[in-house]
N, CA, C and O of each residue as an XYZ file, in Angstrom:
776
protein
N      56.653     68.610    -69.636
C      58.042     69.153    -69.247
C      58.491     69.731    -70.501
O      58.632     69.152    -71.578
N      58.750     71.263    -70.144
C      59.464     72.209    -71.225
C      60.658     71.824    -71.706
O      61.354     71.156    -70.941
N      61.071     72.071    -72.768
C      62.530     72.041    -73.525
C      63.055     73.532    -73.242
O      62.426     74.577    -73.405
N      64.768     73.311    -72.635
C      65.459     74.725    -72.820
C      66.503     74.610    -73.802
O      67.408     73.786    -73.671
N      66.404     75.561    -74.985
C      67.153     75.543    -75.681
C      68.274     76.878    -75.656
O      67.870     78.031    -75.507
N      69.716     76.540    -75.823
C      70.539     77.876    -75.746
C      70.920     77.895    -77.130
O      71.123     76.928    -77.864
N      71.001     79.280    -77.426
C      71.579     79.374    -78.698
C      72.811     80.647    -78.418
O      72.729     81.642    -77.699
N      73.729     80.261    -79.123
C      74.793     81.284    -78.873
C      76.055     81.180    -80.009
O      76.599     80.132    -80.356
N      76.328     82.349    -80.425
C      77.497     82.696    -81.257
C      78.643     82.322    -80.313
O      78.749     82.790    -79.179
N      79.564     81.372    -80.907
C      80.990     81.198    -80.037
C      82.068     81.186    -80.829
O      81.912     81.114    -82.048
N      83.426     81.261    -80.222
C      84.401     81.182    -81.188
C      84.975     79.833    -80.938
O      84.422     79.288    -79.983
N      85.769     79.228    -81.414
C      86.481     78.174    -81.511
C      86.831     77.865    -80.144
O      86.672     76.702    -79.772
N      87.269     78.702    -79.361
C      87.756     78.401    -78.019
C      86.619     78.934    -76.914
O      86.904     79.505    -75.861
N      85.423     78.660    -77.327
C      84.219     78.924    -76.772
C      83.896     80.199    -76.267
O      83.014     80.278    -75.412
N      84.454     81.169    -76.649
C      84.261     82.704    -76.188
C      82.706     83.085    -76.544
O      82.361     82.576    -77.610
N      81.818     83.762    -75.983
C      80.586     84.126    -76.411
C      80.351     85.767    -76.325
O      79.559     86.434    -76.991
N      81.308     86.231    -75.272
C      81.322     87.866    -74.933
C      81.345     88.645    -76.145
O      82.175     88.456    -77.035
N      80.267     89.685    -76.193
C      80.524     90.574    -77.179
C      80.639     90.498    -78.681
O      81.188     91.287    -79.450
N      79.873     89.150    -78.975
C      80.150     88.830    -80.363
C      79.692     89.887    -81.389
O      80.413     90.075    -82.368
N      78.532     90.603    -81.242
C      77.897     91.690    -81.959
C      78.584     93.047    -81.935
O      78.535     93.800    -82.908
N      79.249     93.360    -80.767
C      80.032     94.883    -80.570
C      80.971     95.168    -79.428
O      81.283     94.340    -78.573
N      81.314     96.175    -79.479
C      82.237     96.656    -78.329
C      81.593     96.749    -76.827
O      82.296     97.239    -75.942
N      80.251     96.283    -76.512
C      79.891     96.338    -75.074
C      80.791     95.729    -74.329
O      81.622     94.929    -74.759
N      80.649     96.122    -73.051
C      81.203     95.615    -71.899
C      82.754     96.306    -71.893
O      83.279     96.301    -70.779
N      83.418     96.798    -72.805
C      84.770     97.223    -72.633
C      85.264     96.175    -73.416
O      86.453     96.378    -73.658
N      84.816     95.063    -73.951
C      85.705     93.941    -74.372
C      86.573     94.173    -75.494
O      86.052     94.531    -76.550
N      87.863     94.018    -75.423
C      88.737     94.561    -76.670
C      88.345     93.895    -77.913
O      88.590     94.509    -78.951
N      87.745     92.673    -78.002
C      87.424     91.976    -79.189
C      86.005     92.340    -79.532
O      85.719     92.009    -80.683
N      85.123     92.871    -78.926
C      83.989     93.219    -79.122
C      83.542     93.355    -80.736
O      84.134     94.177    -81.435
N      82.512     92.548    -81.283
C      82.267     92.808    -82.565
C      82.970     91.582    -83.440
O      82.957     91.563    -84.670
N      83.646     90.463    -82.528
C      84.262     89.637    -83.359
C      83.462     88.663    -84.501
O      84.082     88.002    -85.335
N      82.228     88.683    -84.416
C      81.409     87.938    -85.272
C      81.132     88.679    -86.527
O      80.596     88.103    -87.474
N      81.495     90.014    -86.583
C      81.103     90.811    -87.680
C      81.761     90.235    -89.109
O      80.999     90.099    -90.066
N      83.104     89.914    -89.244
C      83.499     89.593    -90.363
C      83.240     88.460    -91.152
O      83.531     88.228    -92.326
N      82.533     87.672    -90.154
C      82.193     86.175    -90.830
C      80.359     86.107    -91.156
O      79.733     85.061    -91.328
N      79.838     87.352    -91.172
C      78.520     87.292    -91.283
C      78.371     87.456    -92.922
O      79.033     88.285    -93.546
N      77.395     86.539    -93.555
C      77.028     86.321    -94.677
C      75.799     86.298    -94.760
O      75.181     86.719    -93.782
N      75.073     85.829    -95.881
C      73.643     85.793    -96.167
C      73.331     84.246    -95.778
O      72.217     83.961    -95.338
N      74.129     83.453    -95.912
C      73.778     81.992    -95.251
C      73.752     82.022    -93.709
O      72.943     81.380    -93.040
N      74.512     82.661    -93.308
C      74.467     82.951    -91.654
C      73.206     83.400    -91.215
O      72.520     82.779    -90.402
N      72.797     84.774    -91.889
C      71.606     85.199    -91.616
C      70.437     84.385    -91.896
O      69.527     84.465    -91.070
N      70.308     83.761    -92.706
C      69.139     82.454    -92.756
C      69.438     81.509    -91.725
O      68.444     80.919    -91.302
N      70.576     81.189    -91.183
C      70.647     80.030    -90.154
C      69.671     80.739    -89.254
O      68.534     80.372    -88.954
N      70.494     82.118    -88.771
C      70.145     82.582    -87.463
C      68.458     83.019    -87.308
O      67.760     82.896    -86.302
N      68.118     83.496    -88.483
C      66.531     83.676    -88.638
C      65.833     82.296    -88.209
O      65.057     82.225    -87.256
N      66.237     81.082    -89.109
C      65.480     79.989    -88.730
C      65.748     79.428    -87.340
O      65.181     78.361    -87.104
N      66.415     79.885    -86.491
C      66.568     79.532    -84.790
C      65.775     80.586    -84.278
O      65.592     80.622    -83.061
N      65.274     81.449    -85.009
C      64.039     82.419    -84.078
C      62.859     82.337    -84.237
O      62.026     82.863    -83.499
N      62.568     81.518    -85.442
C      61.325     81.640    -86.119
C      60.640     80.179    -86.221
O      61.242     79.236    -86.735
N      59.322     80.062    -85.686
C      58.625     81.335    -85.437
C      59.130     81.626    -83.858
O      59.832     80.813    -83.255
N      58.669     82.916    -83.261
C      59.056     83.181    -82.133
C      58.331     82.598    -81.136
O      57.105     82.660    -81.040
N      59.369     81.806    -80.093
C      58.918     80.892    -78.999
C      59.166     81.605    -77.494
O      60.067     82.442    -77.445
N      58.624     81.396    -76.609
C      58.639     81.858    -75.329
C      60.272     81.897    -75.326
O      60.991     81.042    -75.842
N      60.754     83.195    -74.560
C      61.912     83.446    -74.349
C      62.580     83.343    -72.902
O      61.903     83.968    -72.085
N      63.623     82.784    -72.384
C      64.106     82.812    -71.372
C      65.592     83.695    -71.192
O      66.628     83.101    -71.489
N      65.656     84.842    -70.796
C      66.538     85.620    -70.714
C      67.272     86.239    -69.490
O      66.634     86.591    -68.497
N      68.627     86.367    -69.576
C      69.224     87.042    -68.368
C      68.968     88.561    -68.394
O      68.832     89.097    -69.494
N      68.904     89.181    -67.444
C      68.709     90.620    -67.236
C      69.215     91.590    -68.508
O      68.542     92.327    -69.229
N      70.694     91.305    -68.513
C      71.260     92.459    -69.254
C      70.538     92.117    -70.705
O      69.886     93.006    -71.252
N      70.654     90.948    -71.254
C      69.993     90.724    -72.374
C      68.588     90.954    -72.594
O      68.132     91.252    -73.699
N      67.737     90.786    -71.302
C      66.390     91.030    -71.446
C      66.330     92.657    -71.817
O      65.613     93.031    -72.745
N      67.058     93.525    -71.105
C      67.056     95.146    -71.121
C      67.434     95.295    -72.641
O      66.603     95.930    -73.291
N      68.393     94.890    -73.245
C      68.818     95.306    -74.556
C      67.778     94.889    -75.345
O      67.282     95.824    -75.974
N      67.276     93.836    -75.535
C      66.088     93.308    -76.180
C      64.770     94.254    -76.047
O      64.099     94.571    -77.029
N      64.470     94.680    -74.674
C      63.196     95.484    -74.326
C      63.300     96.784    -74.898
O      62.296     97.338    -75.345
N      64.485     97.354    -74.926
C      64.794     98.731    -75.405
C      64.768     98.671    -76.942
O      64.667     99.780    -77.467
N      64.838     97.579    -77.813
C      65.040     97.638    -79.135
C      63.566     96.863    -79.749
O      62.741     97.533    -80.370
N      63.428     95.828    -79.565
C      62.228     95.027    -80.271
C      60.896     95.627    -80.044
O      60.038     95.174    -80.801
N      60.501     96.504    -79.224
C      59.069     97.074    -79.292
C      58.960     97.834    -80.439
O      57.853     97.896    -80.972
N      59.869     98.407    -80.908
C      59.791     99.469    -81.997
C      60.520     98.640    -83.422
O      60.452     99.207    -84.513
N      61.066     97.551    -83.324
C      61.532     96.715    -84.632
C      61.001     95.555    -84.701
O      61.673     94.702    -85.281
N      59.775     95.185    -84.197
C      59.315     93.799    -84.547
C      59.580     93.247    -85.940
O      59.696     92.034    -86.111
N      59.660     93.979    -86.775
C      59.679     93.631    -88.248
C      61.067     92.685    -88.233
O      61.117     91.746    -89.028
N      62.211     92.937    -87.313
C      63.339     92.091    -87.627
C      62.971     90.873    -86.857
O      63.793     89.986    -87.091
N      62.109     90.521    -86.084
C      62.019     89.156    -85.123
C      60.430     89.404    -84.958
O      59.924     89.850    -83.928
N      59.619     88.999    -86.286
C      58.090     89.006    -85.738
C      57.455     88.165    -84.789
O      57.610     86.947    -84.703
N      56.767     88.845    -84.117
C      56.092     87.828    -82.923
C      56.888     88.030    -81.578
O      56.463     87.458    -80.574
N      57.812     88.668    -81.516
C      58.606     88.550    -80.409
C      58.138     89.203    -79.329
O      58.261     88.785    -78.178
N      57.468     90.473    -79.720
C      56.561     91.071    -78.568
C      55.603     90.464    -77.999
O      55.366     90.731    -76.821
N      54.753     89.420    -78.757
C      53.720     88.877    -78.284
C      53.980     87.457    -77.421
O      53.172     87.010    -76.607
N      55.184     86.879    -77.736
C      55.559     85.936    -76.904
C      55.651     86.274    -75.262
O      55.650     87.407    -74.782
N      55.719     85.185    -74.624
C      55.982     85.499    -72.899
C      57.743     85.346    -73.188
O      58.400     84.569    -73.880
N      58.114     86.514    -72.276
C      59.495     86.582    -71.949
C      59.866     86.358    -70.616
O      59.442     87.123    -69.749
N      60.629     85.376    -70.318
C      60.936     85.095    -68.787
C      62.257     85.746    -68.623
O      63.218     85.425    -69.323
N      62.321     86.779    -67.583
C      63.714     87.315    -67.367
C      63.987     86.947    -65.902
O      63.123     87.069    -65.034
N      65.266     86.477    -65.657
C      65.809     85.990    -64.395
C      66.430     86.969    -64.035
O      67.294     87.456    -64.764
N      66.122     87.499    -62.785
C      66.711     88.948    -62.067
C      66.423     88.691    -60.592
O      65.311     88.302    -60.232
N      67.388     88.899    -59.768
C      67.029     89.093    -58.521
C      66.730     90.445    -57.903
O      66.586     90.609    -56.692
N      66.636     91.511    -58.920
C      66.560     92.780    -58.425
C      65.509     93.525    -59.419
O      65.193     94.679    -59.129
N      64.993     92.962    -60.494
C      64.041     93.564    -61.423
C      62.607     93.604    -60.974
O      62.158     92.460    -60.925
N      61.740     94.514    -60.633
C      60.476     94.636    -60.013
C      59.356     94.396    -61.134
O      58.674     93.377    -61.237
N      59.301     95.455    -61.898
C      58.299     95.285    -62.797
C      58.760     95.559    -64.460
O      58.792     96.730    -64.841
N      59.044     94.670    -65.238
C      59.502     94.719    -66.486
C      58.518     95.604    -67.419
O      57.329     95.283    -67.441
N      58.857     96.441    -68.007
C      58.167     97.305    -68.842
C      57.818     96.672    -70.358
O      56.898     97.122    -71.040
N      58.652     95.604    -70.774
C      58.287     94.819    -72.111
C      56.995     94.284    -71.715
O      56.741     93.964    -70.554
N      55.984     94.166    -72.917
C      54.778     93.537    -72.789
C      55.079     92.028    -72.541
O      56.106     91.516    -72.985
N      54.020     91.226    -71.712
C      54.143     89.747    -71.779
C      55.402     89.259    -70.886
O      55.791     88.104    -71.058
N      56.066     90.095    -69.927
C      57.064     89.538    -69.320
C      57.194     89.154    -68.027
O      56.681     89.927    -67.218
N      57.723     88.198    -67.594
C      57.409     87.533    -66.213
C      59.117     87.446    -65.585
O      60.115     87.168    -66.250
N      59.060     87.735    -64.303
C      60.379     87.734    -63.533
C      60.562     86.574    -62.786
O      59.664     86.186    -62.038
N      61.820     85.855    -62.918
C      62.036     84.770    -62.415
C      63.141     85.029    -61.743
O      64.075     85.628    -62.276
N      63.180     84.533    -60.256
C      64.430     84.991    -59.039
C      65.537     84.362    -59.171
O      66.634     84.695    -58.722
N      65.207     83.226    -59.934
C      66.582     81.976    -59.541
C      66.494     80.781    -60.435
O      65.809     80.605    -61.442
N      67.400     79.955    -59.793
C      67.255     78.481    -60.489
C      66.293     77.810    -60.195
O      65.852     77.143    -61.131
N      65.593     77.683    -58.904
C      64.429     77.417    -58.581
C      63.464     77.374    -59.273
O      62.802     76.352    -59.454
N      63.170     78.764    -59.900
C      62.053     79.336    -60.559
C      61.952     78.645    -61.943
O      60.932     78.178    -62.451
N      63.382     78.674    -62.529
C      63.675     78.127    -63.752
C      63.227     76.482    -63.584
O      62.366     76.025    -64.335
N      63.727     75.828    -62.784
C      63.254     74.590    -62.676
C      61.715     74.180    -62.646
O      61.196     73.197    -63.175
N      61.039     75.325    -61.788
C      59.461     75.041    -61.831
C      58.944     75.547    -63.136
O      57.854     75.125    -63.525
N      59.640     76.443    -63.881
C      59.073     76.532    -65.212
C      59.220     75.455    -66.230
O      58.351     75.167    -67.052
N      60.440     74.851    -66.111
C      60.879     73.795    -67.024
C      59.733     72.622    -66.980
O      59.306     71.877    -67.863
N      59.430     72.755    -65.672
C      58.504     71.499    -65.325
C      57.173     71.609    -65.694
O      56.479     70.593    -65.737
N      56.724     72.688    -65.963
C      55.445     73.308    -66.082
C      55.167     72.832    -67.709
O      56.079     72.470    -68.452
N      53.972     72.892    -68.041
C      53.267     72.825    -69.416
C      53.523     73.988    -70.128
O      53.364     75.134    -69.708
N      53.948     73.630    -71.284
C      54.184     74.866    -72.360
C      55.164     74.571    -73.432
O      55.524     73.413    -73.637
N      55.622     75.597    -74.139
C      56.352     75.174    -75.412
C      57.935     75.435    -74.974
O      58.251     75.672    -73.807
N      58.792     75.368    -75.961
C      60.109     75.663    -76.071
C      60.578     76.860    -75.308
O      59.980     77.899    -75.589
N      61.461     76.935    -74.459
C      62.025     78.276    -73.906
C      63.415     78.301    -74.560
O      64.216     77.391    -74.344
N      63.767     79.580    -75.542
C      64.911     79.871    -76.109
C      65.627     80.873    -75.103
O      65.110     81.829    -74.525
N      66.959     80.419    -75.030
C      67.675     81.617    -74.397
C      68.717     82.122    -75.456
O      69.435     81.379    -76.125
N      68.701     83.333    -75.505
C      69.595     83.724    -76.555
C      70.664     84.911    -75.881
O      70.209     85.743    -75.097
N      71.958     84.907    -76.218
C      72.885     85.755    -75.540
C      72.877     85.168    -74.009
O      73.000     83.987    -73.685
N      72.717     86.194    -73.237
C      72.444     85.713    -71.745
C      73.517     84.981    -71.177
O      73.231     84.024    -70.458
N      74.823     85.299    -71.398
C      76.000     84.499    -70.851
C      75.810     83.834    -69.579
O      75.707     82.609    -69.524
N      75.748     84.732    -68.333
C      75.663     84.092    -67.057
C      74.422     83.041    -66.800
O      74.542     81.976    -66.194
N      73.212     83.548    -67.378
C      72.203     82.646    -67.219
C      72.285     81.450    -68.030
O      71.742     80.458    -67.544
N      72.940     81.300    -69.358
C      73.452     80.021    -70.037
C      74.540     79.272    -69.164
O      74.547     78.042    -69.107
N      75.306     79.924    -68.599
C      76.257     78.968    -67.885
C      75.572     78.360    -66.649
O      75.689     77.153    -66.437
N      74.867     79.145    -65.834
C      73.949     78.814    -64.838
C      73.164     77.474    -65.474
O      73.265     76.416    -64.854
N      72.503     77.514    -66.520
C      71.788     76.343    -66.957
C      72.505     75.094    -67.115
O      72.252     73.920    -66.845
N      73.602     75.790    -67.705
C      74.747     74.249    -68.078
C      75.128     73.929    -66.520
O      74.843     72.768    -66.225
N      75.574     74.512    -65.698
C      75.767     74.015    -64.375
C      74.646     73.222    -63.502
O      74.808     72.344    -62.655
N      73.526     73.787    -63.963
C      72.433     72.893    -63.284
C      71.816     71.882    -63.911
O      70.854     71.337    -63.369
N      72.353     71.409    -65.359
C      71.818     70.421    -66.187
C      70.453     70.625    -66.678
O      69.658     69.705    -66.870
N      70.239     71.737    -66.853
C      68.863     72.396    -67.332
C      68.762     72.620    -68.942
O      67.765     73.153    -69.429
N      69.746     72.226    -69.655
C      69.999     72.656    -71.171
C      69.575     71.257    -71.914
O      70.124     70.176    -71.701
N      68.614     71.456    -72.723
C      68.143     70.169    -73.568
C      68.790     70.262    -74.798
O      69.220     69.188    -75.219
N      69.039     71.539    -75.701
C      69.856     71.543    -76.927
C      70.509     72.574    -76.935
O      70.254     73.471    -76.131
N      71.538     72.682    -77.884
C      72.460     73.718    -78.127
C      72.242     74.006    -79.446
O      72.110     73.135    -80.307
N      72.189     75.350    -79.677
C      72.087     76.068    -81.376
C      73.619     76.881    -81.332
O      73.709     78.030    -80.899
N      74.694     76.174    -81.799
C      75.827     76.978    -81.623
C      75.927     77.546    -83.101
O      75.645     76.877    -84.095
N      76.339     78.786    -83.125
C      77.219     79.270    -84.302
C      78.462     79.487    -84.303
O      78.792     80.661    -84.138
N      79.266     78.727    -84.437
C      80.711     78.298    -84.216
C      81.580     79.097    -85.293
O      81.677     78.698    -86.453
N      82.214     80.274    -84.815
C      82.862     81.181    -85.691
C      84.665     80.660    -85.728
O      85.254     80.166    -84.766
N      85.130     80.873    -86.781
C      86.456     80.474    -86.955
C      87.393     81.346    -86.511
O      88.230     81.819    -87.280
N      87.340     81.653    -85.177
C      88.494     82.455    -84.795
C      88.625     82.261    -83.260
O      87.720     81.852    -82.534
N      89.920     82.624    -82.852
C      90.468     82.129    -81.340
C      90.618     83.362    -80.859
O      91.193     84.177    -81.581
N      90.157     83.757    -79.592
C      90.465     85.163    -78.824
C      91.199     84.878    -77.641
O      91.829     85.793    -77.111
N      91.205     83.623    -77.108
C      92.122     83.288    -75.988
C      91.668     83.968    -74.811
O      92.174     83.631    -73.740
N      90.720     84.950    -74.830
C      90.054     85.487    -73.480
C      88.865     85.739    -73.704
O      88.456     85.731    -74.865
N      88.021     86.026    -72.628
C      86.541     86.477    -72.544
C      85.540     85.591    -71.917
O      85.891     84.504    -71.459
N      84.413     85.960    -71.873
C      83.486     85.073    -71.310
C      83.303     83.750    -72.061
O      83.076     83.796    -73.270
N      83.386     82.591    -71.432
C      83.150     81.432    -72.274
C      81.903     80.534    -71.971
O      81.711     80.137    -70.821
N      81.199     80.266    -72.819
C      80.148     79.495    -72.849
C      80.203     78.450    -71.604
O      79.499     78.515    -70.597
N      81.219     77.445    -71.900
C      81.401     76.673    -70.991
C      82.231     76.922    -70.032
O      83.390     76.533    -70.177
N      81.898     77.541    -68.971
C      82.720     78.026    -67.968
C      82.998     76.863    -66.616
O      82.510     75.776    -66.305
N      83.699     77.463    -66.239
C      84.159     76.705    -64.873
C      82.887     76.592    -64.105
O      82.093     77.505    -63.878
N      82.781     75.051    -63.648
C      81.596     74.524    -63.028
C      80.470     74.083    -63.895
O      79.456     73.670    -63.330
N      80.522     74.120    -65.360
C      79.921     73.364    -66.154
C      79.879     71.665    -65.623
O      80.900     71.128    -65.193
N      78.649     70.984    -65.719
C      78.948     69.633    -65.286
C      79.085     69.140    -66.514
O      78.532     69.578    -67.523
N      80.024     67.975    -66.423
C      80.359     67.069    -67.672
C      79.059     66.509    -68.192
O      78.302     65.893    -67.442
N      78.771     66.728    -69.558
C      77.400     66.289    -70.283
C      77.995     65.592    -71.698
O      79.134     65.695    -72.155
N      76.893     64.880    -72.215
C      77.095     64.444    -73.398
C      75.874     65.113    -74.446
O      74.675     65.225    -74.189
N      76.425     65.418    -75.407
C      75.432     65.952    -76.592
C      75.448     65.104    -77.720
O      76.508     64.499    -77.882
N      74.525     64.895    -78.564
C      74.413     64.253    -79.674
C      74.259     65.305    -80.992
O      73.148     65.819    -81.117
N      74.915     65.529    -81.617
C      74.828     66.426    -82.871
C      73.447     65.714    -83.966
O      73.392     64.621    -84.530
N      72.512     66.801    -83.939
C      71.432     66.782    -84.837
C      71.556     66.873    -86.181
O      71.246     65.998    -86.990
N      72.108     68.169    -86.462
C      72.361     69.007    -87.698
C      73.355     69.711    -87.784
O      73.638     70.342    -86.765
N      74.020     69.834    -88.687
C      75.230     70.996    -88.814
C      75.268     71.165    -90.341
O      74.967     70.366    -91.227
N      75.785     72.610    -90.410
C      75.989     73.227    -91.740
C      77.060     74.110    -91.536
O      77.393     74.476    -90.409
N      77.678     74.511    -92.684
C      78.833     75.457    -92.681
C      78.682     76.551    -93.771
O      78.317     76.246    -94.906
N      78.947     77.745    -93.437
C      78.377     78.774    -94.344
C      79.562     79.139    -95.077
O      80.661     78.773    -94.660
N      79.448     79.834    -96.140
C      80.709     80.325    -96.914
C      81.893     81.030    -96.153
O      83.069     80.994    -96.515
N      81.435     81.634    -95.115
C      82.446     82.362    -94.433
C      83.030     81.566    -93.417
O      83.795     82.109    -92.620
N      82.761     80.277    -93.325
C      83.609     79.461    -92.470
C      82.667     79.173    -90.856
O      83.095     78.488    -89.926
N      81.648     79.728    -90.878
C      80.943     79.529    -89.648
C      80.255     78.128    -89.602
O      79.911     77.581    -90.650
N      80.080     77.620    -88.529
C      79.518     76.182    -88.553
C      78.023     76.062    -87.567
O      78.012     76.226    -86.347
N      77.135     75.826    -88.184
C      76.116     76.096    -87.663
C      75.647     74.740    -86.865
O      75.243     73.861    -87.627
N      75.627     74.386    -85.357
C      75.751     72.964    -85.139
C      74.549     73.013    -83.863
O      74.516     73.835    -82.946
N      73.652     71.953    -84.091
C      72.078     71.771    -83.455
C      72.632     70.683    -82.612
O      72.975     69.703    -83.274
N      72.837     70.578    -81.156
C      73.159     69.545    -80.299
C      72.004     69.146    -79.478
O      71.202     70.025    -79.160
N      71.836     68.060    -79.134
C      70.625     67.264    -78.141
C      71.446     66.698    -77.033
O      72.465     66.014    -77.127
N      70.818     67.106    -75.962
C      71.165     66.371    -74.660
C      71.140     65.068    -74.820
O      70.114     64.522    -75.226
N      72.485     64.230    -74.467
C      72.287     62.727    -74.738
C      72.545     61.984    -73.646
O      72.838     60.799    -73.807
N      72.488     62.505    -72.432
C      72.822     61.903    -71.087
C      74.044     62.068    -70.504
O      74.711     62.932    -71.074
N      74.503     61.620    -69.700
C      75.790     61.588    -68.737
C      76.932     61.355    -69.711
O      76.898     60.503    -70.599
N      77.915     62.154    -69.482
C      79.292     61.750    -70.100
C      79.842     60.173    -69.692
O      79.765     59.751    -68.539
N      80.318     59.504    -70.645
C      80.563     57.998    -70.238
C      82.105     58.364    -70.794
O      82.411     58.626    -71.957
N      82.994     58.304    -69.611
C      84.616     58.309    -69.819
C      84.951     56.813    -69.665
O      84.610     55.978    -68.828
N      85.792     56.756    -70.839
C      86.450     55.425    -71.079
C      85.746     54.665    -71.893
O      86.268     53.595    -72.207
N      84.579     54.948    -72.379
C      83.621     54.107    -73.237
C      83.882     54.205    -74.547
O      83.528     53.242    -75.227
N      84.467     55.213    -75.154
C      84.543     55.857    -76.620
C      85.024     54.662    -77.255
O      85.997     54.078    -76.777
N      84.342     54.166    -78.458
C      84.919     53.306    -79.315
C      85.300     51.894    -78.708
O      86.206     51.134    -79.047
N      84.343     51.762    -77.709
C      84.188     50.318    -76.942
C      83.071     49.740    -77.671
O      82.651     48.622    -77.372
C-alpha cells in the first residue's frame, strides 16, 4: 500500500491559500514571502528530493505543468516521475508521465496499489478531500508565524478527527516551524494524560 504525504505552507491559523503570491484575488496572497530564508529553502528542497510520484489537484497540476518542463533544474527529476492529477474534466494532460484520476475512489485504488510514496503539494481542495476521507498518512507542514483570519484552511469543515504523531521538527531563523507528522490512529477524546 502506498503512503500519501501532504506538504503545505500554512499560517498559525491554518490558512494555506495563496502562500506564494496574489493568485485567486486573495488579499493576503504572498504571505509566506517575508519568512523566506536559506534554512526554509533547504527544508523545502529536502521535502521534494528525490522527486517522488505526485498527486495533485487540477489547478496545481496546471501551474506545475506550465513551469517545470522548462525549469527542471529547480526540481530535478520532476518531469520524469508519474504525476496523478485529480480532475473530473481534464481529458489529456500535456505534461509527460501524467495520469488523470476522476475522484476519491480512484485515489483509494491508487493508494492500495503497489508503488512509492505519493506527495501532495499545494492542491488545497485535494488535500481537504484526502483529510475528509482519512487518506493522509503524513503531513509536512511549514508553519509560518502569521495569522490571517480568513482564507482557505488546510483543515476545513469536514476534516475527520484524527491523531498525528510528531516525527521531527525544526525552526528557521525567520520563525517558520517545519513539522513532520505521521498518522497515529483515531483521536482518543478524554484520555490525554491518563
